[in-house]
N, C-alpha and C positions, 0 to 999 in steps of 0.2 A: 713530643711530635709537633713540627710546625703545622700551620695551616697547608702548607704546600704539600706535605707528606702525608695527608690523609688518604685513606684508602679510597679507591674508586669501586663501585658497585654495579654489577648489572642490574638494570631495572627492567621487569617484564610485566606487561599488561595482562591482566587475568580477565577472562569473560566469565561473567557469574551465572550466564543464563542456562547452563546445562548440569546435568547430574555429575559428579565425579565418577571415572569408571573405576570397576573393582581391579585388584591386583591380577586376578587370573586372566582376565581379557586382556590386559595391558601385555602379560607374558606371552600370550598366544599369539598378539599382534607383532610383538619384537621378535619372537621366535617363528615367525611365519617365514618358510622359505621352502624351496623345492627339494628334497631329499636326494633326488638323483644329481644334483648340482652338486651334494657334499661328496658324493661317489666319485666325481671325475675332477673337480678343482676344490681347493681350499686357499683363499677364502670363497664363500659362494657368489657367484656371478649372476645372481637373477637379478632382473631390472622392475619387474611387475611389482614387487612388495616394498620397494624403496620409499614410495610416497606413504604406504601405511606404516611403514616404521617411523618415517620420519614424523607423523602425525601423533603416533604412541608416544614417541621420545619427547615430545613437546607436551603432552599430557603427563607424563611423570616428573618433569621439571616443574610444572606447575604445583603438582600435588607435592613434592618435597618441600617446595618454597612455602606451602601452605601447612606444613608442619607434619608431614606423614613421612615414616621412616622407609618403607618399602625395600626390606633388606633382601628379599626374595629374588629381586629382578638384576641385582648386582651381578651375577653371572650370567644371566639371561643376556643382558646387554654386552658383556666383555665376549661372549662366544658368538653372537650374530649382529651384532650394531658395530662393535668395534673395528672388526677387519675392514669394514664396507669403505669404499673410495670415494664416494659421493661428498662433495663439497659442502652441502647443506647439513648433511649429518653430522660431518666433521666439525663443523662450526657449533652445532647444538649440543656437541658430546663434550665441548670445551666449557660450556656453561653447566653442564651436567656434573664433569668431574669437581668444577668449582665450588658446587652447591652439597655434594651428596656427602653424608659423613665417611670419613675414611678410616676412623680408628674404632677399636672396642670400646665397651664401656669403662675398661680399665687404662684406656689411654695408649694401648699399642696399634702399630698399623695393621691393618686388615691384610690377610695373606693375598687376597684377589688382587690386590694394589702391585702387586709385583709384577701382574701381566699388564696391567695398565701401564707400569713404567716402560715396559718393555714395547709396547704398542707406540709410545711417545718417543722413545729412544729412535724407532723406525721413522717416525714423523719428522725427527729431527734431522733425520740423513735423506728425507724425500727429495726428488729431484725438481719437485715443483716447488717455487719461492714463496708462493701464498701460503702453502701447509705449513712451511719451516717458518716464516714470519708469524703466523698467529698462534702457532704451538709456543713460541718464545714469548709472546705477548701472554699467554695464558700462565707460563710458568712464574711470571712476576707476580701472580695472586695465589701461589702455592704457599702453605705454611707449613709443610712437613718436610724437614730435612732429610728424613729415611727416603722419601720419594725422590727427592732432587739430586741425590748423592750419586746415582748410578748414571744420570744424565750430564754430570759436569763435561765429561770429555766431549760429548756431543756438542753442548753448549760452546764450549771454546771454540771446536773446529767451524761453528759457524761464524766466527769472527773473519774467517778468511773466504767466505762464500762470494761468488762472483757478483750476486745481487746485493744494491744498497738496501731493500727492504729487509732482507734477512739479516746483515750486519747490525743495522741501527737498532732492530730489536733485540738482537744478541746482547748489545751493550746494556740495553735496559734491562733484560734478564740478569746479566751480572752483576749489575749495579743493587736491584732488588735483594738479590741472594746475597750479595755481601753484606749489606746493610742488616738483612736478617739473621743470616747463619755466616759469620766472617770465617769461620773454620772450615767451611766448604771450598772457600777460593781465596785463601789468607793473600794470594799474590795479585788480587785484581787490579788495584791501583797502577801496578807496575805493568801488568799486561795491558791495560785500556791506554797508559801512556805510551806505549809503544805503538800500539793500534792507531792512536792519534796522530803521532808522528808521520805514519806511512800513509794515512788514508788520505783520499782525495775528495769524497763526497760531502757536501756541506753539511746534510741532514745528520750523517754518522758521524761528523766532526763535533756538531753542535751536542748530539746525546752523550758522546765520550768525555768533552769538556764540563758537561753539566754534571758529570758523574764525579769528575775530578775534583770539581768544586766543593761538592758534599762529602765525599770520601777522604780525598787527599788534597787539602788547598794547597800544600807547597808544590806538589808536583805540577798542579794547574797553574800555578805561578811560574814555574820553571819553564814549563812549556810556552807560557806567553812572553815570558822575557826573550825567548830564542827567535819569536816572531812578532814582537811589537811594532816594527816597522811595516809589515806586511798588512796590519790588521784592518785597513779600509780596503783592502781587496778581498778579503773573506766575504762569505754570504752573509746576507742580514741576520739569519737566526743565529749563526754564530756569534756575530758582533753584538747581538743583545744579551747573549749569555757572557760575553767577554765585559759588557758594561756591569751587568749585574756581580760579577766576580771583584771588579776593582771597586765598585761600590762596597762589597762587603768588606773586603780587605782594608781600605781606607777607614771604613768605618769601626773597625775592630782595633786598627794600629794606625792612627793618624800620621805615623812618621812615614808612612809608605806613600803619602800623597804625592810627593814630589817626584815620586819613580813614575807615577801613571797618568798623572795629570797631562802630559802631552798626548798620550794615547787618546784620552777623551776628546780633546780639542781636535784631533784628526778626524774622530768618529762624527763631529758636528759636520763634517763634509760628505757623510755617508749620503748614498743615495736612496735609502729607506727612510721614509717620514718616521717609522716607529723605532728606528735606531737613534735619529737625529732627537726626536723627543726624549728618550731614556737617556741620551748622553747629555743633553742641556740640563735635564733635572739631577743628575748625578754630579755635573759640574758645579752647579749652584751649592748643592750640599758639602763639596768637597773644599770649594774655595769661595772665600767672599772677597777676592781681589777685585777692583774696578774691572779689569781687563776681562776675568773670568763671568762676570755678571753681564757684562756688555755683549761677550760673545755666545751666551746662553740665551739672553734678551732678543739678540739679532737672530739666532737660530729659530725661536719662537717665533717671531714676526715673519719670518719666510714660511715657516709652516703654515701659518693662518692664512697667508697670500695664496699659497700653491695648492692647499687641500681644497677640494670641492664639497668635501662633507660638511654641512654647518655644525653638526655635532663636534666634530673634529676641532673646528674653529673656536666654538664656546668654550671647550675644555681648556685648549692652550691659551685663550685669552684668560682665563681663571687661573693658570700659572703665572702669566705676566701680572695679573692684578695681587696675587700672593707676593711675588717679587717686590712690587711697589710698597706693600704694607711696612717691609723691611726699612727702617730710616736710614741705614746707609747706603741700600740699593736705590732708593727714590732718586738720588743725584745722578747716579749713572744713565737712570731709564729717562731721565729729563733730556738727555742729548738724544735720545732716539723717538721722541714725540713726531718728527716729521715721517720717520719710517712706519711708526704705529698707524699714521693717517693714512697710509697706503691702504689698509685694510678695508676702509670706506668705500673701495671698489666693489665689496661683496653687496649683493641685492638684498640679502636678510637683514630684516630690521632689528632683531635681538643682538645680532653680532655689531652693528653699526652702534647701537644704543651704548653696549659695553665700551667699544673702541671710543666714542667721544666722551664717555664719563671718565676713561682712562687718560685719555689726553688731558681732558680739563683738569684732574687730580695732578698731573706731571706738568703743565704748563707753568712758565716761570718768565719773569722779564726779558731774559736772553733768547727765548723762543716764541714769544706771544706775537710778534708781528707776523711771523711766517705762518704760524697756525691760523691767524684770522684771514691770511690771504687764502690759504688752503680752503678754508671753510666758506669764504665767500665765494670761491670758485663753485663749490658743490652746492652752495644756494641757488647761484644762477643757473647752474646744470638742471635742478629740479623745477624750474621755471617751464611751464608750458609742456611739462612731461606727465601723461596720465596713463602710460602703458603699465605701470606696475601700481598695485592697489596701496602699497605702503609709501609711496611717494610722498604723498600729504603729511604722514605722519614723521617721515625722515626731514621734510621740511621744518616740522616743528620742533624736532631735536636739534637740528642746525640752528634755529634761531635762538633756542634758549641756552646753548651753548656760546653762541656769540654775545648773548646778554650776560652770561656770567663772567666772560672774559673781558668785557666793557666795564662792568661793574669793579672786577678786580684791578684792572689797568685802565685807567680812565683815559690814558693818550689815544687809546685805541677805537675810542667811541666816534670820532671824527670820521675814520675810515669805515665803521661798519654802518653807522647810520643811513648815508645815502642809499646803500645798496638794499638793506632791509626795509626802508619805507616804501620802496616800490611795492612791497608784497602787501602793503594796506588795502590794495584794491583786488588782494587774490579772492578768488571763488571759495576757497576753504576757510570759512570763518573762525577756525580752532587757530590756524596758523597766522591770520591777520591778527587775532587777538593776542598772540604773544608778542608779536611785532609791537602793538600799541601798548603793550604793558612795559615793554624795554624802553619806547620813545618817551612814555610817561615819567618813568624813572631818570631816564637821560637828562630830560629836560629840566627837571627839577635839581638834579645834583650837579650837573656841569652848565654854569651859567654861560661860558664862552660859546657854547654850542648852540644856544638857545635861537639866534639869529638864522642859523644853517637849517635848524628843524623846523622851524615856522615856514621858512620858504619852502623847505620840501613838502611840508604838510599841504600848504597853498597847492602846489602843484598837483599833488594826487588828489586832494579832497573831492575834484569832482567825479572821479573815477571809483569811488568807494562804494561797493555793492549791498555789503551788510549793514543793518540797520544798527546793530550793537556797535559795530566799529565807526559807524557814522557817528553816534553818540559820543562816543570818546574822541574822537577827532575834534568835535565841536568843543567839548569840554577844554581840551590842551589848547587848541586857538583862543578860545575865550578867556583863559588864564594866562597866557603867555605871551600876548601881543600886546606890545609895550608901545611899538612907534606909533604916529598918526597914519604913515603909509600902510603898516600892517593892517592897523583898524579898519581902514578903508579898504584893503585887499579882503579882509575877512567878509564884510558887508557886501562886496562884490559877488563872492563865491555863494553866499547865501542866497542873494537875489537870482544868481544864476541857477542855482540849484532847486530854487522854490518856483521859479517860472514866472508867468504873469500873474499880477495880482489886480483887484482881488480873485483869491482863487474861484470861490462860488460861482461869481458871475462869468469869468472866463472860462470855466468848465462847462456851464449851460450853454454859452454861447457856441463853444467848439462842438458840443454834442448836437446843438440845433444845426451848425454848419456843415457837418458830417453826413448830415442824413440825406440820403440819395433818393431821388424820385421813384425808382423801380423797387425800393424796398418796402414791403407791407408792412408798415408799421403806424399802428393806431395811435394817435395823442389824444390824450384825454384833456378836460379843460383845465386851462392854467389856473392856478392858485398863488394867491399873495399870502406869503407868510411874514410875518414880524418875528425877526430874532431878537436875541437877548440884548444884542446891540443898538436896537432900536431902529434898523434898517430894513427895507424890504427886499425880500428875495422871491423870484419868480421859480416856481418848480413845475415841470410838465410830468404829467403821469403817463410814461411808456408802457405799453403792454408787451413790447418786443424787447429782448436783452439789447443791452448798447452796443454799438459797431465794437468790433474786436479791434482795440489799438496796439500797436507795436509797443511793448514795454520800453523800448530804448528813446522812443519818441517824448517820451514825459521825463522830465527832468527827476533825478534821485530822489532828492526831499519831498518833492510834490508826490512821488509815488508812494513813499513811504505813509505820508498823511492819507492818501485816498484809500489805501489798505488799511485804515483805521488804527496805525501805530502811532498814538499820539504821545507816546512818552518821549519820543525824539523832539516833538513840538516843545515839551516842558525843559527839556535840556538847551533846545535852540534858544528858548526866553530867557533861560539863565546866562547863556553866553551873550545875547544881545545886549543884556542889562549891563553885563561886566564891562564889556568894551564900550558901552556907551557912556557909563560912568567914568570910565578912563579917558575918553575922547573929551570929556566935558573939562577934566583937569588939564588935559593937553594942549587945548584950544582955546584961546582967549575970547574970540569973536562970538558973542552971544546969538547971532543969526546962525553961525553953523553948528554952535552947539543944539539949539533948538531944532533945526533942520535934520540933524544926524538922530535926535532923541524921537522926533515925530516918527522918521522912517521905521525905527525899532519898533515903536508902538503900532505903527500900521501892520507891521508884519505879523506881531503876535495879535492883533485885533482880526486880521483876515483868516488867521489860522482858528482863533475860537468861533469866528462865524461860519467856517468849513466844518468844524468839530460838532456845531448844533445842526447843521444841514443833514440831508439824506444822502448826500453825494458818497461819504465815505463808506466802505463796506461795514466798518465798526464805528459806533457813536464815541466821542471823546468822553473820558472818565471823568467823573467829578475831582478826583486828586489832580488830574493835570489841567483842568479848569482853574483848581484854586491856585495851582502854581502860576500859570501864565498870568492870571489876574494880579496875584502877588507882584510880580515883576513889573507890570503895568503901573501898578500903585508906586513902587519905588521909582521908577523912572518920572512919574509924573510930580513927586516930591522931591527927589535927590537929596536926601537927608545925609548928613555926614556920618551918621551911625550904620544905616545900610551899606553904604560905599566902603567902610572898613569891613563890614560883614562879607560883602560879596569878594573884596578885590585883596583882604589879606588874611582873614579867618580860613578862607578855603584852603589855600596854598599851605597854611600852617598845619591843617589837619593831614594833608598829603604828606607833609614833611616828618609829621610824627610817626605815621604808619608806615613810611618807608625806614625810617629810624630803627624803629622796633622790628623790622622784619630784617634789617641788616645785622643788628645785635643778637637775633635768634639765630641767623645763620652763622655768624662768628662764634657762637656759644656752642652750636651742634658741631663746627670744624675743630674748636677746641676739645670737644669730649673725643673725637675720632683721633686727633693728634695724640692725646692722653693715653687713648687703647693703643696707638702703635709703638710710642714710646718705650723703651724696654727700661723699667724703673728698677733700681736695686736697693733694697733697705739696707738700713746702716748695719743691722746684724746679721746680713746674709753672709755664708761663707764663700771665700774666694776659692775657685778651683783652678790650680796650676796644670797645665796638660802634661808635663814632665814628672809631676808627683802624683798622677792619678792612676789608679788600678787599673788592670787590663776590664776586669768584669764590670767595674763601674763606667768605663768608658763606652763599653757595648750596651750599656743600659738605656743609651738613647733610641729612640724610637727607629726601626728599620723601614725605610721608606717603601721597599719591595714588599715587605710583609704587610704594611698598612694598607696598600693599593691592594694587595690578593685580598684581604680582609673586608675593605670596601666593595670589591667586585662580588664578593659573598654575600653582602648585605650586612655586615657586621659593622656599621658606621661608627659606633662609638668605641672609640680607642681602648677606652679603660674595660669596658665589657669584654671587648675581644681578648683583651690580655688575661683576663680571669672570667671565663665563662661561668663559673660556679657563683662567684661572687654578683654576677649578673643576674643569674636566677633568683638568688636570695633577695635581691632589690625590687623584682616583680610580684606584682599579687597574684596568689594562686587562685582560679576560678573552679569552685568545686561545681562538678556535673551532675553527681548523684548522691544519694545519701549513704551513711556509712553501714545501714542493715541491708542495702541493696545486694543481690548476689554478685553483682559486678560494681565497683567502686572506681570512678572515674574522676579525674581533676586534668585542670589544663593550663599552662602556660602560655599567655599570648603575646607574640614577639610581632610588632609592627615594624617593617621594614620598608617605608616609603610606600611603593605601589602593591607590595605583598604583606599578607598576614600570615604568619606560621603559627600554626596551633600544635604545641608540644603536649599530647594526651596521654597520662598515666591509666592505664587500664590494670586494676588488679582482681584476680579471681579469689571472691571471698568464699568461695565453696570448697568442698571435699571432692568436687567432680571435675573430669577434665572437660574443658570448653572447647569445642571443636567449631570452626570457621565463624571465631570470634571477629565481628565485622563494626567498625565505626562508620555509621551512615550518616552523613552530613548534609544538609540544605542550607540555603541562605535566602535572606530577605533583604532588599535593598538594592545596590549597584555593586554586589559582590559575584564573585563566580569561583567556584571550586574548581581548581586545576586539576587535580586526579582524585581517583576514588581510593582511599587507602585499603591496601591488601588484606585479605583476611588472617586471622591468627590461630594459633592452637595454643591454649593456656592449660597447664598441668594444675593441679589441686594447689590453692594459696601460691600461684604464680603470678608474677606481674610482667607487662611490658610495656614498651614506650610507641604510640603511634604519631608520626608527624603528618599533618595535612596543610596544603598551601591553598591560600584563598588570595585571587587577585581583587584590586579594589579599582573601581573605575571613575568614580566621583566621590564628592565631599559629602555624603548624606550619612545619617545614623544608621549602620547596618545590624541587623542579628543573624547569628548562626544558631542551630538548633538541629536536634537530630536525637538518634537513639544507638543504643548498642544491640546487636543482634547476635545470638550464639545458639547451638545445639550442645546439649548435655550428651557427652559420651555412653552410648548404650541404652540413652532413653527412647522409647517410641514417640514420645510428644511432639508436637509441632514447635517450631522454632521460639525461643525465648526472647523477650524484648524488655530492655530497661531505658525508659525515656530520660533523656538528659536535660538539664536546666540550660536556659537560653545565654547565649554568649553576645553582649551588647558591646559593638564597636565604637570606640567613642570618636567624634567628630573632630575632637581637640588633636588628635594625632595628625592630622592633616592639614590644620591651619596654621598659617605663620604671619607674625606682625608685618606688615607693609606700609610704604608711605605713597601718598600721590600728592598733586598739587589740588589747591581749591576748586580751579576750574574744572581737573578732570573728575573729582569728586563731584560736583554739581551735575557735569554731563551724565556720568553714570547713574546717579539718583535719579535724574529724568528718564534715563533708557531703560532702567530694570523694571520689569513689571512685576514683580513677587515681592510683596511687602507682609512683614508679619510684625503686628503692634503687641509689645507686650508690657503688660501693666506693672509698674514696679510694686513688690510686696516683700518688704524686707524689715530686718530687726536693727538696721544700721542707722544710726541717727545723724553722723555728719555726710555733706555732700562729697567731699573730696574722696573721703574714705569709700564711699558706696562707688564712686567711680574708679578707683584703683582696685577695688575688689572686681569689679566688673572685667576690666583691662586683664587683671590675671587670670580671671576664670575662662575667658572666651580667646585669649591669645591675640586679642586685637591691639592695634596701636591707636593712641590718642593724636589726631591730627591738629585739635585745636591747641595754640600756644600756651605754655605753662602763663604766660603773663595774662592772658584772657581768663584764665581760670583762678588767679590767685585772686586774695579778698574774699570778702563775704558780703553778699547781698541777699540771701535767702534763695536763691534759685541759681541753676546751671544749666548751659547747654554745651554739650560737646559731640563732635564728630570722630567717629571710630572706623578704621579700615583694616581688614586683613585680605590676605589671598593665600589659596589653598597650592597643594604643591601641583594641583592639575590645572592650575592658572586661572581658576575661578576666583571673582573678587565678591567680596561681602563688607556691606556697607551699614554702620548703625549709628543713629541720631538719638543721643541720650538727653532727654528734657525731664529735669527733675528739681523739687523744691521742698524747702523745709517750712512746714507748716507751723509757724511760729506761735499762732494762735493758742495751739494745741500743747504747748510747754516746750522746754529745752530738751526733753526726753523723748518727743514725738519722732517717730521715725519719718524717712524719706519717703516722698510720695513723687507721682510723675508717670511717664512712659517711655519704654524705648522702641523705636521703630528701625526695623531690619529691613534691607532691601538686597535681592541679590537675582542673579539672571535665571537662576532654576528654584525650582518650588523647594525641593529637598533641602537644598541649603539653607533657604530663609527659615523653614521650618525646623530642622535640625539645630541652628542656631538659637533659634528662640527657645526651644526645648531645653539647651543646656543652660541659658541664661536664668531660665523659670527654675531650674533644678538648684542653682547654685546662688540664687540671689541672698537667701539667708546666710548670716555669718555663723557658723557653729561654734560654740564656746568649746575652748580645749578644756 
């Protein structure tokens, strides 16, 4: 039986707060009616006791579900409840007849069932279409051929009923009966085929066609061939079943593909999104021709653009990405890059992220120009748009995509750079940092673009708002300004950004000049201070706060320095030193050389003076003083060695770094392409389609079956194909001891957001255990979905109980509980067996992920929960320990292999992972090999874990602590 044919059950919630009623009281309630009504009419027409009978019938159903037999009530229900015409009672009776035992212990049908059969024959002829339809649905669940046989003429007659609800349920009833008891209706396929030809209602046609697919595929194909040109006019539910049939037929018999492929093409134009999606998926599996792939991809793109639900967009995008993974399909998709970029109109960031990544993977020299034009327009659109919270993140994605395009296709860099450099002055530091990184790489790689980049950099320099971006811009200008005019321009911009100098004196004068008479400000006695430079500075002690000045009035660099950020001053000193040394080599006149050097040294000296005064919010650090002093010394001496270090070595270091980065990217791309390439080993057998047996051909995976299994939570295909094998692979968790009266053990199945506990409960006593209940409770972010129903266990009997637990976040969870039961005939209280705890492992929810160094640093600074784990292991090799931690925690190492290669006695690496709930986990491994303790000394050090939530940080730390030591096999 396939997954699609599994039996459906009616699940009923059972309240456990009341005592079960006795059989006598139930018989009284069910048989309660006015005797005078029997004398005048049959069935009884009383209304007052319908409610009472309804409640009694509900109690009977619950007791039977709990294992009670209640044989004495059968005749009472047939006499006093079955004749009633109340709709609620009729619905409850359908449930009752589904669960009540219908046979004697020797397997024969109970005599009373003849009366029930007659009552349902009358219901099948009832004038109310609801009663007819619900009765037909009930008959699908019956498994007794003797009960169904007398009803067959009435079921056939329902196929001609005026109401579609009755007709479509009649088709389902006939299909179920034909599948289970073919002898009762051997002509069912022919009957349904004739019905299908004359039927007009879409739902009835769909059910009839579905039956023919499973019962008689040839008849279904005959019907389809008669109306194949009208398929696009059918309803969407029928079209979906037709797509399924075509897939199954072509899957089993590939020679039929040519017959139906045109029909699938037509269904790509269906008005239903579901039909278009299934038709596109089927077309891809049936044909690998470029026209078919292009049509399917175009259909997917239209679906993404037109559908409003972001989840649908992401699912269809995943299908497009799957198409791209196939080497032969990638070329076809490259022609559709511009269509794919239409998806960027969606405001959702995740959809845009996937779309940009897909477009970047598909870009080629043929379409890169068009791609860059679209991305430039998108970047410009995001400028000054703040109504959506994800605008800044989207701009970052666009910048990174343009960066990658320019690196892969250098001809595009000249078009991209002028647009992107406008964003160096952006308020969003992250987007500006991405632009700066791109500019730095471009100016180093593309020599012909250096004049353009320097020119644009000088244009936007004064507008940069972030100190981090300012430092980077200073470095680029200092490193790549090679002409006399550019060097003079840089000096002009620096002077403009620094304002009036000397800074200390001008600031004190400004403060003194801005004080107004009406302000009540007490000025203390002036002090003369001697600075480290030997100059005098006058400082007034003001008891009131300084007048608030508008930040815009203060030049940017001056503002950074007065805020106490002197790291930018160290960067400025390096830049001034580089351009001064370069100016000396370019200009022959000694006077101009000295003048330029003196100006550079004056700027550095005034910054040192400011750092030592009390004007900045924070004083200058010793490191920054040392750096600026070193630059002053270099300029005063101008030695050739220092000239080489400042003007050559720095650029070589950047070149080495970019080369290593590019090599690493190429290596990762090569690995990806190797994964995608279909490799055929020399000794692999060659399969010829004409010589392949039918059963071998059908052994390929059925996409419809796989999608159904995925929806049911069986994501692992091999396990889904063989559930017994999957159970054998899992670890059994023993919950009770072998000597306990009730033995219990559990399989724990983890399906993303659900945990399914399959608990085997064994009665090891010689008594009947009644109301045997599995009571569970959870600790952590787990939630029990429903309470398992009570059971009755015969002596030495066993049963399987399933319990669903929902998981809300990545934390170590614990499921605990007990088994409670009553012993039949005993007067004692309820018995209880306590179960062992089930620990849910965090590793089931953590998956390796990657992020950039900047993102890692940003998250490291933002996350407030840190867990420091001391290394305590028996592993003696640093690399081996790192690999062991990666394997134990499912984390990915972000530090490149080149940085980890070699041996120097210590190692530092960054690790990253993301949970299926979108939670990030960061770790920094700092380990060393204590050489002084000998070659066999174990690794020492510590691991720092950071996460947004406390539970994640603690759980990951516990996991590392438990798995640090390598167990010997």
